[in-house]
C-alpha positions in Angstrom: -31.7 52.1 1.8 -35.3 53.6 1.5 -35.3 55.2 -1.8 -34.8 51.8 -3.8 -37.7 50.2 -1.7 -39.9 53.2 -2.4 -38.8 53.3 -6.1 -39.7 49.3 -6.6 -43.0 50.4 -5.4 -43.9 52.9 -8.2 -41.5 51.8 -11.0 -40.6 48.7 -12.7 -36.9 49.7 -13.5 -35.8 49.5 -9.7 -35.6 45.5 -9.4 -34.0 44.8 -5.9 -34.2 41.2 -4.4 -34.5 40.4 -0.5 -30.6 39.6 -1.0 -29.7 42.9 -2.4 -31.1 44.5 0.5 -28.8 42.1 2.7 -25.7 42.6 1.2 -26.1 46.9 1.1 -27.0 46.8 4.5 -23.9 44.4 5.4 -21.6 46.8 3.1 -23.2 50.0 5.2 -23.0 48.2 8.4 -19.4 47.5 7.5 -18.8 51.3 6.5 -20.0 52.6 9.9 -17.8 50.1 12.1 -15.1 50.9 10.0 -15.6 54.9 10.3 -16.2 54.5 14.1 -12.9 52.4 14.8 -11.0 54.6 12.8 -12.5 57.6 14.4 -11.9 55.9 18.0 -8.2 54.6 17.4 -6.1 56.9 15.4 -4.7 59.9 17.6 -3.8 62.2 14.5 -6.4 64.2 12.5 -4.3 64.0 9.2 -4.3 60.4 9.3 -7.5 59.8 10.3 -8.6 61.6 7.4 -6.6 59.8 5.1 -7.9 56.6 6.3 -11.4 58.2 6.3 -10.8 58.7 2.1 -9.4 55.4 1.9 -12.8 53.5 3.5 -15.1 55.9 1.9 -13.5 55.5 -1.3 -13.5 51.6 -1.0 -16.6 51.8 0.0 -17.8 53.8 -3.4 -15.8 51.4 -5.8 -17.7 48.6 -4.3 -20.9 50.2 -4.7 -20.4 50.7 -8.2 -19.3 46.9 -9.1 -21.9 45.8 -7.5 -24.7 48.3 -8.9 -22.9 48.1 -12.8 -19.7 46.0 -12.9 -16.9 48.5 -13.5 -14.7 45.9 -13.2 -16.1 42.9 -14.8 -16.2 40.9 -11.4 -18.5 37.6 -11.2 -20.4 39.1 -8.7 -21.1 42.4 -10.7 -24.5 43.9 -11.5 -26.4 44.3 -14.6 
């Protein structure tokens, strides 16, 4: 989250509000907690990698939706 914060200091093209930082912080926290939970609870390596893939894919889809509105939901970005 330091990249958008730094970019906001030098350019007007990056325009995050405090709410954007809070939402991204929560999303990253949930990603970290999910990966930590999976690594502690799933014993088989193949299942663990599959769950990692799904949680990272979910994160990327949510990130893209919040950034540019890929699916056109009401909480989409620009």
